[in-house]
N, C-alpha and C positions, 0 to 999 in steps of 0.2 A: 298456730296449728295449720297444717296443710289440708287440702280438700278431703283427703281420705280420713284424717284424724277427726275432722268435723263430722264425718259419718260414723265415727266410732270404730274405725278400722286401723290396724297397724300397717305401716309401710315396711317393706322388706329390703334388706341388703341381699342382692342376688348373687350368691355363690353357687347357684344351680346351673345357670346357662340360659340360653334363649328359649324359654319355655312358655307356651301360650297361657297355661293356667296361672302363672304369676306375672303376666303382663308383657311377655315377649322381650322387648328391648326398650330403650329410651331414645326419643327423637332428638336430633340436633336442633338448636335454636333456628337455624336456617330453614329446616323442614317445617317447624311450627309457624314461622313467619310466612312461608309460602302458602301454607294451609289457610292462615288468617286472610291473606290477600285474596285467595280463591273464594273465600266465604263472602266476599263483599260484592260479587258480581254474579249474574246469571250467564249460562252458556249451554249450548246444545251438548248433552252428555255424550252422545255417539261421536260427535266431532272431536270432543276433548279426548275421548278414549283413542280415537284414531291418531290424533296429533301426538299424544303422549306415547302411544305404542311405537310410532315411528321414531320419536326422539330416543326412547329407551333402547330400541333395536340398534340405533346408531351408536349410542354410548357403549353398549355391550358388544357391538360388532357381531350381532346374530342376524339371521335372515328376517325375522319378524317377531313381534312381541305383543302381548295383550295383558292388560291389568285386570285382575279379578279381586274378589273380596276375601281372599285367603287361599292357601295352597289346597285345602280340602275342597273348596269350591272349584279351584282349578282342575282338580281330578275329575269332578263331576262334569264340568263343562267340556274338558278334553274328551272324556268318554262319549258324551253326547255328540260332539263334533265328529267322532269316528263312526258313530252309528247313523246319524241323520244327515251328516254333511251340511250342505247349504240348501237342501230341499225344504222349503217353508212348510209344506204339508207334514213332512216327517218330523221336522223340528217341533211343530205344534202338537204332534201325536205323542211325543215322549211324556211320561215314562212308559207308555204302552209301546212295546217294540214289535207288535204283530207285523209280520212281513219284512222286518228289518234284520240285518246282521246284528246280533245282540250278545254274542259271546266274547268275553275278554279273558284271554289266557293269562295265567299267573303261576309262577313257581309255587309248589306246595310250601316251601320254606319261607315264602314272602307273604303268606296270609297274615293279616294284622287288623288292628282296630280301624284303620282307614279304608278297609274294604268297602265300608258302607258308602263312602263318597262315590265309589264307582257304581255300586248297586243302585244308588239313588236315581241315576239317569235311566234305570230300567235294564241295565246289563246283568247278565248272568256270568259269574266267575267260574272258569273251568281250570282246574288244577292240572299241572303236569310235573314230572320229576318224582323221585323218591324223596324220603325225608333226609337221607344222607348222601344221595348220589343223583346225578342227572346226566343224561345223554342228549345230544342234539336230536336224535330220532324221536325222543319223547315229545319234544316241542313240535316237530314236523307231524307226528301222528295225531296230535291234539287239534291241529288246524282242520277246520271244515268250512263248508260254504256259509256257515253262520258266524264265523270268526270276524269280529269287528276290529280288534286290536289286541296287542300284547302289553300287559302292564308290568313294570319293573320298579321295585322300590330300592333305591340306591343305599338306604340304610342297612340293607341286609347283604350287600354284595361281599363284604368281608366276613361278617358274623356267620353266614351260612354258605361260605365259599364252596364247600363240597357239594351242596345241593343247589348251586346257582351257576347257570351258564354265564360266561363272559358276555358283556353287553355287545361286543363286536360280533360274536358268533350268533347271538339272537338277531341282530340287525341283518346279517347275511340271509338268514331264513326269511325274515320279514320282507326284505327287499325282493327276494325271489318270488314270494307269494303275494306281493303288493298289499301288505298288512301294516298299518301304522304301529309304531312302537312308542309307548308313553312311559316316561321316566318321572317318578316322584323323587325330587331332590330337595324337598322342603327345607331341610336343615343342613344342606351340603355346602354351606359357605361359612368361612373361607375354605379354600382359596378362591379368589375371584375368577380364576381360570376355569372353574367349574361351570360358569355361564355358557362356555363353549365346549367344554370337555365332553359332555354326554352327547351333544350334537355331533361332535367329531367322531364319536364312537358309533354313530349311526342312529341315534334316537330321532324321532320325528317331532315329538312334543316333550318339553321338559318343564317341570313345575317347581317354582321356588316360593318360599314364604317371604313376604315383604316386611314382616314385623319381627324377624329374627336378626341375623347379623347385618342385614341391610339397614336396619334401624329406621325403617319407614313406619307409617301408621300400622298398628298391630293387626287391624282387620284387612290387610291387603295381601295380595299374592301376585305372581307373575308367571305367565306361560310364554315360553320362547320356542321357536322352531320353524317348521316348514310354512311358508307364506300361505299356501292353499289351505292347510289345516288351521292356521291361525285365523284366516277369514271365516272358516266354519265355526271356530270357537267364538268369534265375535257375534255371529248370528245366533248362537246357542246361549248367549250370555246377556246379562243386564246391559242396556235398558230394554232389550227386545223381549217380546212376549214369548218366552221359551222356558225350558227347564231351569235355566240360569237366572230367570227374572228375580227370584227371591234373594239371590246373592248380590244385593245392591252394593256397589262401591260408589261413594259420593264424589262430587267434584273436588272437595277438599282433600280427600284421601288419594285420588288420582294424581293431583298436583303434588301432594306430599311425597308419595312414593317416587314419582319422577325426580323430584329434587333429591331425595335420599339416594337414589341410584347414581345421580350425577356426583354427589359427594363421595359415594362409595368407590367410584372409579378413580377418584383423585387421591384416595388414601395411600399412605406409605405403610404397606402391610408388614414390611420388615421392622419398622419402628413399633408398630402395634404388637407384633409378636414378641419383641424384646420387652415391652411393658408387661405382657402376660407372663413371660418367663421369670422376670424379676418378682412379680407378685407371687407366683407359685413357689419360687425359691424362698421367699420370705416366710411364707406359711409353713413350708417344709422345715426350715430351720427353727422356727418358733415352736413347732409342735414336736420336734425330735426329743426322744428320751423319756416320754411319758410311759410309765410302767404299763404293760399289757397291750400296747399298741405299736404297730409298725407304721411309719410314715414314709411314703414314697412319692417322689416327684415323677410325673408321668408325661411324656411328650415324644411321640404320639401315644394315644391310649391304645390298649390292646384291642384286638378284633372283637373280643367279647364284652368290652366295656360298654356300660350304658351311657347314653348321651352322645349327640353328634354336634359338630364334626369332631373327628378323632384327633385332628392336628392341634387343637387348642390345649395349651398346657394346663395340667390339673394336679392336684395332690390327692392321693388315695390314702385313707387312714384305715388300716386293717387290724381289727381286734385279734389278739393271739389265741383266745380261747373261744369255745363254742358258746359259753355263757355270755361273753361279751358280744359275740356276733348276734346272738338272739336279742340283745339290747339295742342294736343299731336303730330300729324304728323309733324306739323310745328316746334315744339321744337326739335323733333328727327332730322329733317333736319338741324336745326341750329347747333346741336352738330356734325353732320357728316361733315358740311361745315366749322367747326371751326378750330382753330389751337392751339393745335393739334386736328386732326379729331378723333372723338369718335363714334364708332358704338354701339348702344343700341337696344334692342328689345322693342316692345310695342304692346298693344292691345287697345281696345276701352276705357278701364278704367285705364290703368297704363302705365307708362314708367318703363321698367324693366332693372335693372343693374345686369348682370350675371357675377359671378366671375370666371367661369370655365377656361377661356382663358386669364385672366389678369396676367401679370407678377407681381411679388412682388414689391410693391411701386407704381404701376400704379393706384391703388385704390385712392391714394391721388390726382392724376391729374384728374381722373374721377370725384371725389367729387367736386373739385374746379370748373371745367368747367360746370358740371351740375348745381351747385349752381348759377353760373353766369347767366345761361339761365333761370332758374326758377325765379330768382329775377326780371328779365325783365318782366315776366308775372304775378308776384304776385300782388294781389290787394293792394292798398295803405291803 
């Protein structure tokens, strides 16, 4: 029995993707070994964060980097950095923003559950744009003497394209007004080029999850960007007495994420993509022909598809009748309650099999178990 089974819990085969609620991703043995080694010594945490930040920035070829306790924590810390900067009195004052610039501008179409990470720092979110259309003047008109930053969620740039300004256009306005531009890119890996892509488009701070495709410790995140703002992030973050103090990232996690990023930059992504494609094709072929269901190989996913990043190959299973579509949540529960338990994503139209976190060979188990469930619901 593994550690989870001893606690009375089922382990999952992950055909969902890199999702926090089911454990994010799995760490390589080299990462676990580095964390074990880190656990055997004491070190000044601030010095370790600085050293690893410099190493990560060099590996990724970005101006500067800071390790956080997750991408949501990164959003809060980045927001605090834009409001309080490096002023110790203002840093200690947060989340009270009296006398500070405290408004963060955001597309109306980008409002989401991670708003809270921005508001935690004491910021007030100010919307601009219509629900289905946006003009540059709307962003310009929303800027006041209270504007601390503009927040941009990369996961909505395709889905809400009609209500989202291109990042480069937002950057032009921000540069002209000397306002920082924060990009949440938590799940925007791969491709690895995205570490620099958003900065090249004009972002000042970009936030990534360390526990998704990077396969670092699940509770880690990364902020990359402008050195001056990264310095402010450091001061507003653990282990300093600031709004970020509760977002503790320990020495083992700092070292683990640094090692994971080193491994990530050495990967052959073309080879990895070929594995994913083969896994998706196997599931597509194995599930084809089941009455009542259309099975479609998808790469890249449509703009409206749930789950990021879009470039990871997946298989969509679309029920052909409304009655079967209404049963999607029940079928997903059956898979999660089965043996072995399988986690899959879904929306109102599809059951979605994502290859991103599947081990090689697990696609065969997923195909077999999904087929069993689909046949139970298939019309005679």
